[in-house]
N, C-alpha and C positions, 0 to 999 in steps of 0.2 A: 405544845410547843402556849408562849405565858401568852402569846403573840389571837392568840386563836379563841384562848378566854376572853379575851376582854369585848366578844362581839356584842355586844346584850348596855354593855357600860358606857352608861352616858351621865358627866358630871354638870349638873345645872349650876350657872354663874352670874354674875352682877357685873359688869363694868370697874375696878373700884372700889373693890368689896376687900375689906385688906383677910376678910376670913374665910375666905374662897380663893387670895393666894395662900396666905401658907397649907390655903389644904388641900388644896395641889398638887405642896410642895414637900409633904407628908405623904401623899398619895407617893408620887415622885418616887421615894426612898422605897417603897415596895415596887413598885413595882421594873423603877429602872428605865430603861429605854427601849421599854416598850409602851412609856406614856405616852408618848409618840401617838401611839395610835388609839390615845381615848376620844373618844366623843367631848369635846367638851362643848355646849351649847348657855347659848346668853341670852338670856330670861328677858330679858326687857327687850329684844329683838322680835319675837311673835309672841303679841296680845293673848294669846291663852293660855300661853306657858309665866307670861306676869300677871295674870288674873288665880292660874291653880298656882303659882311660887307665890306672887307679892313677895315681904320679903323673911321668906321659908329657906335662904342659899346659903353656905353648895349647899345640893343635895346631891348625893351617888346614889342612883339607880342599877341596879344589874332586871337585865329583860323587867323593868317596867318595873319589880321591887326595891320600897326603899332599902340601904345599907346603911348608912350613915344621912347625919341633915346634920349641920353647924359642925360640929364636931365630927376633925376622922376619929373611927373606931379602925382601926389597923389592926388586932385580930379575924372583927364580923367580914371586911374586906376579904384576904391572905383567904379564907375558912371558905366564903365563898366562891372566889376563883383558887383553888385547891393548893394555892403556894405552901 
């Protein structure tokens, strides 16, 4: 089931980021209803994350490995999740 594959998948975003919103829409197309289980983390809500990512958002990680940054790479994400 796709929901189990989403464990370890985190999308780092920033409020008001158009790129982040667009990225999430594209990701939603691939994940479908399972996108509700995606962990979305606002980097500005955590000082360490704000320093770690700076302006580098959106960033999608799976188990700590960056799958894509700034631009959604659907092929890579689908392959990593086995979709």
